TIDO-710632 format. One line per field, with one value per atom (N, C-alpha, C, O, CB): x, y negated, z negated; residue in one letter. Coordinates in steps of 0.05 Angstrom, whole numbers. Atoms other than C-alpha are relative to their C-alpha. Glycine has a CB too. Layout:
N
east c(X ...)
north c(Y ...)
up c(Z ...)
res c(A ...)
END
This chain:
282
east c(16 0 16 40 -12 -16 25 1 -19 -10 -1 45 -17 -16 30 22 -9 16 36 -20 -12 9 -5 -25 -3 9 12 -23 -31 21 26 -48 2 22 -9 -4 -64 8 21 -21 -15 -50 28 42 -10 -33 21 9 28 13 -9 30 3 22 -23 2 10 23 37 -32 -20 53 32 48 -1 -27 115 6 29 8 -7 108 -5 -1 -20 2 94 -26 -29 23 25 23 -25 -24 -4 27 -49 -19 -14 -8 24 -117 -7 -6 -28 7 -139 -30 -44 14 31 -210 -14 -36 -10 11 -221 -2 -18 13 7 -212 -18 -19 20 17 -259 13 0 -24 -12 -205 -8 -6 32 6 -230 12 2 -29 -20 -176 -13 -21 36 9 -202 23 47 -12 -22 -166 -8 1 3 5 -194 4 -10 -23 -12 -158 -18 -24 28 20 -209 -25 -35 -12 22 -264 12 -1 -5 -9 -219 1 -5 28 -1 -210 -29 -30 9 28 -286 -10 -22 -14 7 -296 10 -3 4 -15 -245 -13 -17 31 14 -280 -27 -32 -7 26 -350 11 1 -21 -10 -310 2 -9 27 -15 -273 -1 20 27 0 -297 14 28 -24 -12 -271 23 25 -26 -20 -212 -6 -29 15 6 -211 15 39 -23 -13 -195 -15 -39 4 15 -209 8 32 5 -6 -210 -8 -30 -15 5 -205 1 22 21 3 -230 12 3 -29 -10 -193 16 9 -26 -19 -136 10 18 25 -11 -113 28 48 -21 -28 -61 3 23 6 1 -76 -14 -11 33 14 -120 -17 -19 -19 13 -161 11 3 -24 -20 -111 12 14 23 -17 -74 -18 -9 14 15 -129 -8 -11 -21 11 -155 25 20 -14 -20 -85 3 14 26 -1 -90 -15 -11 -7 22 -148 -2 -15 -26 1 -139 19 42 -3 -24 -101 10 33 -9 -15 -95 -19 -44 7 11 -113 11 35 5 -5 -115 -9 -33 -9 2 -107 -4 15 25 5 -138 4 -11 -32 -3 -114 4 17 26 2 -123 27 43 -32 -18 -79 34 45 -11 -25 -8 20 43 6 -20 27 -8 7 -3 4 -3 8 13 -23 -9 15 26 29 3 -23 85 2 21 18 2 67 -10 0 -17 10 27 25 31 -23 -21 84 25 39 9 -21 133 -7 10 5 12 89 -4 1 -27 9 68 22 14 -33 -16 134 3 9 26 -6 137 -24 -21 3 21 68 -5 -17 -20 2 76 22 17 7 -18 143 -9 2 25 10 106 -22 -32 -9 21 57 -28 -47 5 28 -5 -12 -37 1 13 -15 9 32 11 -5 -22 -8 -30 -12 10 -26 0 19 15 9 -59 -6 -29 -27 7 -60 -18 -12 26 25 -125 -17 -18 -13 26 -192 -20 -25 -14 15 -237 -21 -31 -12 27 -294 6 -11 -11 -7 -256 14 27 19 -10 -236 -20 -41 6 18 -266 4 23 10 -2 -276 1 14 -22 -4 -288 23 34 -18 -26 -229 25 45 7 -28 -181 -8 10 4 5 -216 -3 2 -27 8 -233 16 6 1 -13 -176 10 24 17 -13 -163 -21 -44 7 16 -192 -20 -19 11 26 -262 1 17 -24 16 -296 13 33 -20 -13 -283 -19 -42 6 16 -301 6 30 6 -3 -306 -5 -26 -17 6 -297 12 24 7 -14 -273 -14 -38 8 11 -284 -6 12 18 3 -317 -8 -24 -24 3 -308 -30 -44 19 27 -374 -8 -31 -5 7 -373 -2 -17 23 3 -365 -10 -4 25 16 -406 -16 -12 -18 20 -459 12 5 -12 -14 -413 16 22 20 -16 -377 -21 -16 19 20 -444 -8 -11 -20 11 -466 21 13 -7 -17 -403 -2 -1 29 6 -415 -25 -24 -6 16 -481 2 -11 -18 -5 -459 22 28 -1 -18 -404 -12 2 25 8 -450 7 17 -26 -1 -450 31 34 -8 -21 -377 13 35 14 -6 -374 -12 -34 -4 16 -392 -8 -26 17 12 -398 9 24 8 -8 -390 -4 -23 -23 -2 -374 8 30 17 -7 -376 0 -15 -19 3 -366 -12 1 33 20 -418 -7 -4 -33 15 -447 -28 -42 -6 21 -501 -29 -44 -1 25 -560 0 -21 -4 -5 -533 -10 -27 31 6 -536 -29 -41 15 27 -605 -17 -37 -9 9 -623 -1 -19 16 -5 -593 -15 -19 32 16 -629 -29 -46 11 33 -695 -20 -15 -9 22 -760 -19 -17 -14 16 -814 -20 -22 -17 18 -863 16 4 -25 -13 -810 12 13 24 -7 -781 27 31 2 -25 -710 1 21 17 -2 -733 -2 -18 -24 5 -722 19 30 3 -12 -686 26 29 4 -23 -618 -8 5 13 6 -653 -11 -9 -18 8 -686 24 26 -21 -20 -627 22 32 12 -20 -580 -12 2 11 11 -632 -9 -13 -25 4 -646 23 20 -4 -25 -572 5 11 22 -7 -561 -23 -43 22 12 -590 18 41 -6 -16 -569 -7 -31 -7 1 -560 24 48 1 -17 -532 12 -1 -15 -15 -480 4 -5 29 -7 -457 -1 2 30 -4 -460 28 38 -19 -26 -392 -3 -9 19 0 -390 23 44 0 -19 -354 28 45 -11 -20 -300 24 48 -10 -16 -271 19 35 -19 -14 -240 17 15 -16 -14 -189 9 22 25 9 -202 -28 -37 2 27 -271 -19 -15 -9 24 -332 -24 -27 -11 22 -392 -24 -44 -12 21 -437 13 37 -12 -8 -437 1 -7 -18 2 -428 -9 -18 27 9 -445 15 27 -29 -13 -417 -24 -40 21 21 -465 11 30 -16 -9 -457 -20 -44 -2 16 -487 10 32 2 -1 -498 -12 -36 -15 9 -510 -23 -20 23 17 -576 9 28 -25 -4 -573 -10 1 -6 12 -616 -12 -33 -22 6 -614 -20 -25 25 19 -668 17 35 -19 -17 -643 -6 -29 -8 1 -628 0 21 24 6 -657 -1 -1 -19 6 -665 -26 -29 1 23 -738 -4 -18 -13 3 -733 13 4 13 -15 -688 -16 -18 23 15 -731 -28 -37 -5 25 -793 8 -4 -10 -10 -753 5 -7 24 -5 -725 -24 -26 15 28 -795 -12 -18 -19 13 -827 11 -3 -2 -10 -780 7 19 19 -12 -765 -21 -12 2 16 -827 -21 -43 -16 11 -848 -29 -42 16 26 -914 -20 -45 -1 20 -941 -8 6 14 15 -989 11 15 -31 -17 -956 -14 1 3 14 -1009 13 16 -28 -15 -972 29 41 -6 -27 -903 12 34 8 -9 -898 -13 -11 -4 12 -933 24 42 -17 -24 -891 23 38 12 -18 -845 0 -20 -4 -1 -819 -12 -12 -14 10 -850 -29 -40 17 28 -919 -21 -16 -7 20 -982 -17 -15 -20 17 -1032 -20 -25 -16 16 -1076 19 12 -14 -19 -1014 8 9 31 -6 -995 -19 -12 4 28 -1063 3 3 -36 2 -1059 26 22 -1 -20 -989 -3 3 20 2 -1003 -19 -14 -12 21 -1067 15 10 -26 -16 -1023 21 23 14 -16 -971 -8 8 19 14 -1020 13 23 3 -12 -997 -26 -43 22 20 -1046 11 32 -7 -13 -1030 -11 -2 0 3 -1062 19 23 -24 -20 -1005 24 28 8 -23 -939 22 22 6 -25 -872 14 25 20 -15 -843 -14 -4 2 18 -898 6 -4 -30 -8 -869 28 50 0 -27 -819 16 8 -3 -18 -764 -12 -7 26 14 -807 -21 -29 -13 18 -858 11 1 -15 -13 -817 11 9 23 -6 -788 -23 -19 8 22 -859 -11 -20 -21 12 -880 16 6 -4 -22 -815 -1 1 26 3 -822 -28 -28 3 25 -896 3 -4 -25 -1 -884 15 8 13 -16 -832 -16 -14 25 14 -881 -25 -32 -8 22 -938 9 -5 -15 -9 -894 7 1 26 -6 -871 -23 -18 18)
north c(24 -1 -22 -19 -1 24 -71 -13 -9 -19 10 -108 -26 -43 -6 17 -153 -31 -31 14 21 -232 -8 -1 -18 8 -264 -14 -24 -17 14 -294 -31 -44 3 32 -365 -17 -37 -12 18 -393 1 -17 4 -1 -364 -12 -27 31 13 -385 -35 -49 8 31 -458 -8 -28 -8 9 -456 -1 -20 27 2 -434 -20 -24 22 24 -493 -26 -47 -2 25 -543 -12 -37 -15 12 -550 5 25 9 -7 -552 -5 -18 -19 1 -544 -31 -45 21 31 -614 -3 3 -13 0 -628 -18 -11 -13 13 -680 13 4 -22 -13 -630 26 43 4 -22 -582 28 47 0 -25 -526 19 14 -4 -22 -460 22 30 3 -20 -409 29 34 1 -22 -341 23 24 7 -14 -290 29 43 -13 -27 -224 8 1 8 -12 -187 17 17 20 -19 -136 -14 -5 24 19 -191 -10 -7 -26 14 -226 20 12 -13 -26 -156 1 -1 30 -2 -152 -22 -17 -4 16 -217 0 -7 -20 1 -210 21 18 7 -21 -146 -9 -6 26 12 -181 -19 -17 -17 18 -235 14 10 -12 -13 -187 25 36 -7 -30 -115 10 28 12 -13 -100 -21 -26 6 20 -151 -28 -35 14 26 -217 -20 -16 -8 22 -288 -14 -12 -17 11 -326 -32 -35 20 24 -402 0 8 -22 -2 -407 -27 -40 20 27 -472 1 17 -9 7 -490 26 40 -8 -26 -434 2 23 3 1 -459 14 6 12 -13 -406 23 37 9 -26 -353 26 48 10 -21 -308 17 41 -12 -12 -297 1 16 -10 -2 -312 28 41 -19 -25 -252 28 43 6 -20 -200 -7 13 7 3 -236 5 12 -26 -6 -227 33 42 -13 -28 -154 13 35 9 -10 -149 -15 -5 0 20 -209 0 5 -27 1 -215 -32 -39 10 26 -291 -14 -12 -17 14 -335 -30 -33 14 25 -411 -6 -4 -15 8 -434 -29 -44 8 33 -504 -7 5 -10 6 -534 -30 -40 17 31 -609 -10 -28 -11 5 -607 4 26 19 -1 -624 10 14 -23 -15 -593 29 45 -7 -29 -527 11 35 5 -7 -528 13 35 -25 -14 -516 29 44 -17 -23 -458 23 46 -5 -18 -426 8 31 -16 -5 -435 18 32 -27 -17 -405 30 46 -9 -22 -344 17 41 -8 -15 -328 -9 -12 -9 7 -347 20 14 -7 -22 -280 1 6 33 2 -286 -25 -24 1 26 -359 6 -1 -29 -2 -338 20 18 6 -18 -282 -10 2 22 10 -328 10 2 10 -9 -295 -20 -20 24 18 -350 -34 -43 11 27 -425 -12 -5 -13 11 -467 -30 -43 7 30 -535 -19 -16 2 19 -591 -21 -39 -13 18 -624 -1 16 4 -4 -642 18 16 -30 -21 -586 -14 -6 25 12 -636 -14 -20 -26 15 -667 16 6 -23 -20 -603 0 -13 30 -5 -581 28 36 -15 -32 -504 13 33 12 -15 -494 -3 15 -8 4 -527 18 25 -30 -13 -490 34 51 -8 -31 -420 6 29 10 -4 -427 17 33 -27 -14 -397 29 45 -17 -22 -342 25 20 -6 -27 -264 -3 -18 25 -2 -253 26 43 -3 24 -246 -21 -17 9 20 -314 -13 -20 -20 2 -328 -24 -32 24 22 -388 13 27 -24 -7 -372 -17 -38 26 10 -392 -2 4 -25 3 -403 -33 -49 13 29 -472 -17 -12 -4 14 -526 -9 -16 -26 1 -536 -32 -36 10 30 -618 -4 -22 -20 6 -612 22 24 -10 -23 -550 -13 -6 14 12 -592 -6 7 -25 3 -621 24 23 -22 -22 -557 20 32 15 -14 -521 -13 1 3 13 -574 2 7 -31 -5 -571 30 35 -5 -26 -496 2 10 19 0 -505 -15 -8 -4 7 -549 6 -6 -22 -19 -502 26 43 5 -25 -447 17 40 -2 -7 -438 14 29 -29 -9 -422 21 31 -20 -20 -374 29 31 -9 -28 -297 4 20 26 -4 -303 -23 -39 27 24 -352 19 35 -32 -12 -324 -18 -28 20 22 -367 9 28 -23 -6 -359 -29 -50 8 26 -414 3 24 2 -1 -431 17 15 -30 -18 -381 -17 -8 17 16 -435 -9 -13 -24 5 -454 23 21 -5 -25 -383 5 13 23 -9 -374 -20 -12 1 17 -439 8 7 -23 -3 -418 27 29 2 -20 -352 -1 16 24 -2 -372 -2 -13 -27 -2 -360 -23 -36 26 24 -412 6 29 -10 -1 -422 9 11 22 -7 -401 -27 -49 25 23 -445 -13 -37 8 6 -450 -10 -21 23 7 -463 -33 -47 17 30 -533 -8 9 -18 5 -573 14 23 -29 -17 -538 28 39 5 -24 -475 -1 19 11 -1 -500 -5 8 -19 2 -529 23 27 -21 -23 -468 21 35 11 -23 -418 -7 12 10 7 -455 8 11 -26 -7 -439 27 39 -16 -24 -374 17 8 -4 -19 -311 6 14 25 3 -313 22 28 -28 -20 -260 -2 -8 27 5 -259 27 47 -12 -28 -204 7 29 2 -12 -202 -24 -45 16 19 -243 -1 21 2 3 -265 -17 -41 -14 14 -279 -19 -17 21 22 -339 6 -11 -17 -11 -299 5 5 26 -7 -284 -26 -23 10 23 -357 -6 5 -23 15 -398 -27 -30 16 3 -447 13 16 -30 -16 -411 -26 -46 26 18 -454 7 26 8 -6 -464 17 20 -31 -9 -428 27 33 -22 -22 -363 -5 -26 21 4 -355 22 40 -5 -20 -313 -1 -22 -2 -1 -294 2 20 24 0 -307 3 -10 -24 -11 -278 -15 -7 35 15 -325 6 2 -31 -13 -294 -19 -24 27 22 -347 16 40 -13 -12 -335 2 -12 -16 1 -320 -20 -27 19 23 -371 -19 -16 7 15 -427 -18 -24 -17 24 -477 -26 -32 -2 24 -542 -22 -26 -15 15 -590 -30 -43 6 20 -650 -22 -15 4 21 -722 3 2 -24 -6 -710 23 19 3 -22 -640 -7 5 26 9 -670 -16 -10 -11 20 -725 12 4 -18 -20 -675 16 16 25 -14 -633 -17 -14 15 17 -687 -12 -13 -21 10 -719 16 10 -6 -20 -660 12 26 21 -7 -646 -20 -14 16 23 -715 -4 -12 -27 2 -717 30 30 -29 -27 -638 0 16 21 -3 -650 -15 -12 -12 15 -694 23 42 -31 -13 -664 -12 -36 -3 10 -667 -27 -44 25 23 -719 -25 -43 1 21 -766 1 -20 0 -1 -742 -6 -15 26 6 -747 -25 -27 23 24 -812 -23 -33 -10 16 -854 15 4 -17 -17 -795 2 6 25 -8 -788 -22 -19 25 22 -854 4 -8 -7 -8 -823 -21 -32 36 18 -864 24 48 -18 -20 -831 18 42 -15 -17 -810 23 46 -21 -18 -780 22 46 -19 -21 -743 22 45 -12 -22 -706 10 35 -15 -14 -691 18 42 -21 -19 -661 21 44 -10 -23 -622 22 46 -11 -15 -596 19 43 -22 -15 -573 21 44 -20 -15 -546 21 33 -14 -18 -506 -3 15 32 10 -541 -10 -24 -24 11 -557 -23 -19 18 17 -625 -8 -27 -21 -3 -612 14 11 15 -14 -567 -16 -39 22 15 -582 10 33 3 -9 -579 29 41 -18 -20 -521 26 49 -3 -23 -475 6 27 -6 1 -487 16 10 -28 -9 -439 -15 -37 26 14 -460 -5 -25 14 0 -444 -19 -31 29 17 -488 -32 -47 4 26 -552 1 -20 -5 0 -531 -8 -22 26 4 -533 -30 -43 19 29 -600 -21 -42 -6 18 -634 0 -22 7 1 -610 -11 -22 28 7 -626 -33 -48 18 30 -698 -14 -37 -7 13 -712 -5 -26 14 -1 -694 -23 -36 30 19 -737 -28 -46 7 28 -797 -9 -32 -2 6 -798 -4 -10 19)
up c(6 -3 5 -2 -27 -4 16 -27 -42 24 28 -46 -1 17 -10 5 -71 -7 -23 -26 11 -75 -26 -38 15 30 -142 3 24 -19 4 -169 8 7 -30 -6 -148 -17 -11 8 20 -214 -4 -12 -24 -1 -209 26 25 -1 -25 -137 -3 3 24 7 -157 -21 -21 -13 24 -220 14 12 -29 -10 -182 18 24 12 -19 -135 -16 -5 28 11 -189 7 6 10 -8 -167 -17 -31 26 16 -199 21 41 -28 -19 -164 -3 -23 -10 -4 -138 4 24 28 0 -160 23 32 -29 -16 -111 29 46 0 -19 -59 -2 15 11 7 -89 1 9 17 -4 -92 -25 -49 2 15 -119 17 38 -6 -17 -97 -4 -26 -12 5 -85 -14 -6 26 16 -133 -2 -20 -30 -2 -115 23 41 -7 -32 -55 10 34 0 -17 -48 14 34 -21 -7 -40 29 50 -26 -22 9 26 49 -8 -17 47 9 34 -18 -3 49 21 42 -28 -17 78 28 48 -11 -24 130 20 44 -5 -18 151 14 38 -18 -13 160 22 44 -24 -22 201 26 47 -6 -23 244 -2 -8 3 3 244 18 12 0 -24 313 14 38 23 -11 320 15 16 18 -13 355 -5 -8 -4 9 337 -25 -28 23 21 274 -6 -10 -26 10 258 -31 -39 16 30 183 -12 -12 -14 12 148 -28 -43 -2 28 86 -11 -30 -21 8 82 -26 -35 17 25 14 -1 10 -19 4 -8 16 13 -27 -22 47 -10 1 9 12 4 22 23 -22 -22 66 27 45 3 -22 117 5 26 -8 -2 98 11 28 -33 -13 112 25 39 -15 -23 173 17 40 2 -17 201 4 24 -11 0 188 20 30 -23 -19 233 25 43 -14 -27 287 15 6 -5 -18 345 -3 2 34 4 329 -18 -15 29 20 272 -2 -1 -25 3 264 -23 -27 17 29 190 -2 4 -15 2 179 -29 -45 9 30 112 0 18 -15 1 91 -19 -14 -14 21 32 5 5 -24 -9 51 -17 -8 8 19 -13 6 -5 -34 -9 15 22 24 1 -30 87 -2 8 19 0 71 -16 -11 -10 13 26 20 20 -22 -24 84 19 25 18 -20 131 -9 6 9 10 81 0 9 -27 10 61 30 32 -17 -23 132 25 48 7 -21 171 21 44 -9 -23 207 22 46 -14 -16 232 21 42 -18 -15 257 22 45 -19 -19 292 21 43 -12 -19 327 18 36 -13 -20 355 -9 5 30 11 314 -17 -18 -17 19 265 5 6 -31 -2 274 -24 -32 22 21 213 5 11 -24 -11 226 -20 -30 18 22 176 11 28 -14 -10 185 -12 -30 20 16 157 15 39 -6 -19 176 13 34 -15 -11 184 33 49 -25 -26 245 23 42 -7 -24 287 17 15 -8 -26 350 2 15 29 -2 343 24 29 -12 -27 416 13 26 19 -12 437 -13 0 -3 12 385 8 9 -41 -4 400 29 36 -16 -32 476 16 33 14 -12 501 -13 0 7 11 450 3 10 -31 -2 451 -12 -32 -9 13 434 -13 -6 19 8 389 -14 -27 -15 12 364 -25 -25 24 28 293 -15 -12 -19 17 246 -25 -29 7 27 175 -22 -16 -3 19 108 -29 -31 9 21 35 -3 -8 -20 -3 39 -31 -49 23 25 -13 -7 12 1 7 -47 8 17 -32 -5 -38 30 38 -11 -26 37 17 41 10 -9 51 23 46 -23 -19 87 27 47 -12 -28 142 14 37 -2 -13 154 13 34 -22 -12 164 25 44 -17 -20 210 25 48 -9 -22 250 14 38 -10 -13 257 21 44 -22 -20 282 24 43 -8 -27 336 13 34 3 -15 354 6 16 -16 -3 358 27 28 -4 -28 432 6 26 19 -7 429 -17 -12 3 15 375 0 12 -21 -1 367 -27 -31 11 27 290 -15 -5 -14 19 230 -27 -28 2 21 164 -24 -26 6 23 101 -27 -31 0 31 25 -9 -7 -17 5 3 -32 -45 21 25 -64 1 21 -10 -2 -80 7 24 -27 -9 -78 27 39 -16 -30 -9 18 37 7 -14 14 -1 19 -13 1 -9 17 28 -30 -18 29 31 48 -4 -30 90 16 40 2 -10 95 -8 -2 -9 11 64 23 44 -23 -20 101 -5 -26 -1 7 110 -25 -33 27 23 53 -27 -49 6 28 1 -10 2 1 15 -51 9 3 -29 -8 -20 29 40 -4 -29 52 2 -11 17 -5 77 20 34 -25 -27 129 6 29 4 -4 121 13 32 -27 -7 130 29 44 -20 -24 191 26 47 0 -18 226 9 31 -9 -3 213 15 30 -28 -10 234 32 47 -20 -24 299 20 44 -2 -14 318 -4 16 -8 6 284 -15 -26 -15 15 255 -27 -26 18 26 181 -19 -24 -14 18 135 -25 -21 17 23 62 -4 -9 -26 3 56 -27 -34 12 31 -20 -12 0 -7 16 -79 -12 -12 -19 9 -109 -27 -28 23 26 -183 -3 9 -21 6 -209 -8 -4 -20 11 -241 25 21 -16 -21 -171 10 28 23 -7 -167 -20 -42 6 19 -198 15 35 -11 25 -226 5 28 -11 -6 -240 2 -13 -28 -7 -214 -23 -39 34 25 -258 14 -1 -15 -14 -205 12 11 21 -12 -169 31 39 -7 -33 -90 12 -1 15 -16 -35 27 33 4 -28 33 17 11 6 -26 95 24 31 3 -28 162 21 20 2 -18 218 29 37 -7 -26 286 18 13 0 -18 345 12 18 23 -17 378 32 39 -3 -26 450 18 39 7 -7 466 -24 -35 19 27 408 8 32 -13 -2 394 3 -12 -26 -4 425 -27 -36 31 21 368 14 14 -21 -9 401 -18 -42 12 17 372 -15 -39 14 9 372 -20 -40 19 22 336 -27 -46 8 20 287 -16 -40 8 9 271 -16 -37 25 12 257 -25 -46 23 26 212 -20 -42 4 22 173 -19 -43 11 11 162 -15 -38 19 12 145 -27 -42 19 26 88 -14 -34 1 13 66 -26 -48 21 21 21 0 9 3 -5 15 -8 4 -16 9 -20 22 22 -30 -18 37 21 27 16 -23 92 25 27 -1 -22 161 12 21 24 -9 182 -8 9 -10 14 134 1 3 -26 -1 136 30 34 -12 -24 209 13 37 17 -9 219 11 -2 -25 -13 269 13 30 -21 -11 284 29 41 -11 -26 352 17 42 3 -13 370 8 27 22 -10 373 -17 -38 -8 12 358 -17 -12 25 11 308 19 17 -19 -20 365 17 22 23 -19 407 -22 -15 15 21 343 -4 -2 -26 1 334 29 28 -6 -25 414 -1 6 26 2 404 -17 -9 -6 21 343 10 8 -27 -10 377 27 28 9 -17 436 -12 -3 16 8 396 -22 -36 -4 20 352 -30 -43 10 25 289 -19 -8 7 20 227 -9 -21 -22 10 210 -34 -48 20 33 138 -11 -35 -9 17 127 -9 -3 14 7 94 16 26 -29 -14 126 -4 15 -7 10 87 12 9 -31 -13 124 27 38 -1 -24 190 7 -2 7 -8 224 20 27 12 -16 269 27 40 1 -28 335 -5 15 11 -1 307 4 20 -24 -3 299 29 42 -22 -30 370 17 37 9 -17 397 1 21 -9 6 366 10 19 -29 -15 391 26 37 -6 -30 463 9 30 11 -9 466 -7 11 -15 4 433 21 28 -27 -20 487 24 36 8 -21 540 -3 17 3 4 508 -1 7 -23 5 490 29 33 -21 -26 567 20 44 8)
res c(M M M M M P P P P P E E E E E L L L L L P P P P P P P P P P S S S S S P P P P P K K K K K T T T T T Q Q Q Q Q L L L L L S S S S S L L L L L R R R R R G G G G G L L L L L T T T T T P P P P P K K K K K R R R R R H H H H H F F F F F G G G G G Q Q Q Q Q N N N N N F F F F F L L L L L A A A A A D D D D D A A A A A G G G G G L L L L L S S S S S A A A A A R R R R R I I I I I A A A A A E E E E E L L L L L A A A A A L L L L L P P P P P D D D D D G G G G G G G G G G S S S S S A A A A A L L L L L E E E E E L L L L L G G G G G A A A A A G G G G G L L L L L G G G G G A A A A A L L L L L T T T T T R R R R R P P P P P L L L L L L L L L L A A A A A R R R R R A A A A A E E E E E H H H H H V V V V V I I I I I A A A A A V V V V V E E E E E R R R R R D D D D D R R R R R D D D D D L L L L L V V V V V P P P P P A A A A A L L L L L Q Q Q Q Q E E E E E D D D D D F F F F F A A A A A A A A A A E E E E E I I I I I A A A A A A A A A A G G G G G R R R R R L L L L L Q Q Q Q Q V V V V V L L L L L E E E E E A A A A A D D D D D A A A A A K K K K K S S S S S I I I I I A A A A A P P P P P G G G G G E E E E E L L L L L L L L L L G G G G G A A A A A L L L L L P P P P P R R R R R P P P P P R R R R R V V V V V L L L L L C C C C C G G G G G N N N N N L L L L L P P P P P Y Y Y Y Y Q Q Q Q Q I I I I I T T T T T G G G G G P P P P P L L L L L L L L L L E E E E E L L L L L A A A A A V V V V V H H H H H S S S S S A A A A A S S S S S G G G G G L L L L L D D D D D R R R R R A A A A A V V V V V F F F F F L L L L L V V V V V Q Q Q Q Q L L L L L E E E E E V V V V V A A A A A N N N N N R R R R R L L L L L S S S S S A A A A A A A A A A P P P P P A A A A A S S S S S A A A A A D D D D D Y Y Y Y Y G G G G G A A A A A L L L L L S S S S S V V V V V F F F F F T T T T T Q Q Q Q Q A A A A A A A A A A F F F F F A A A A A V V V V V S S S S S R R R R R A A A A A L L L L L V V V V V V V V V V R R R R R R R R R R G G G G G A A A A A F F F F F Y Y Y Y Y P P P P P Q Q Q Q Q P P P P P G G G G G V V V V V D D D D D S S S S S A A A A A V V V V V V V V V V V V V V V L L L L L T T T T T P P P P P H H H H H A A A A A V V V V V P P P P P T T T T T P P P P P E E E E E T T T T T K K K K K T T T T T F F F F F A A A A A A A A A A F F F F F V V V V V K K K K K A A A A A A A A A A F F F F F A A A A A Q Q Q Q Q R R R R R R R R R R K K K K K Q Q Q Q Q L L L L L S S S S S N N N N N A A A A A W W W W W R R R R R G G G G G V V V V V G G G G G G G G G G L L L L L S S S S S P P P P P E E E E E Q Q Q Q Q L L L L L V V V V V E E E E E A A A A A A A A A A R R R R R A A A A A A A A A A E E E E E I I I I I D D D D D L L L L L S S S S S A A A A A R R R R R G G G G G E E E E E T T T T T L L L L L A A A A A V V V V V A A A A A D D D D D F F F F F A A A A A R R R R R I I I I I A A A A A E E E E E V V V V V A A A A A E E E E E R R R R R V V V V V R R R R R S S S S S)
END
């Protein structure tokens, strides 16, 4: 068996470093868990773009399965550690360590020429999970899979069904691009430092035909959940530039009951009202 790396606490200590709270750093400290996440991400080889590589806990098992890995890390103190620990893989051309803010990268450009399947993955910092999920949604057409370790509450929202307590705008926008499954729950003790909440691994599989996220679609979704207790007749007032009469006409054509509330609508319902609204408005 390959020798396991030191614990994150030891690795940081040896380099005179400590976790940076402003980066939301909670390092994976369970090698078995890292291996399971890598298997979910790359069951049959391919290429991985890892967001927030940290100390390389996930990078290592990804390299055991991938033809090529791009490891993105924002913390300039950790980039040299990654370059040192994975010098052989970098020299062999199997790993690229990219110092960058993950929110600003272009996954399609980075993965576009690499062998398939092309996977976006990572242990997402809690404080920037939303922007990184948005990045994944907008990059879905160039991906074969996305696998993320996120806060358990977020995982529940991503996979929630209509009319459930966790269902909201995040559910709709994500499910418009991906089929979402919650693969496993990760207890807080699997991290250093230990966060105050549990986490979960989600697997996002792009739809063959995604729901277009037009401005009108986004407007209807956001308005439906802005005030959850409002009926759609009130929540959608003025949305999409529709007059009250046009809204009634659009809802009738889209077979949507305006006395219902937003959390009862599926992704397909929002897609229909957006499509019809654009026709009615024009």
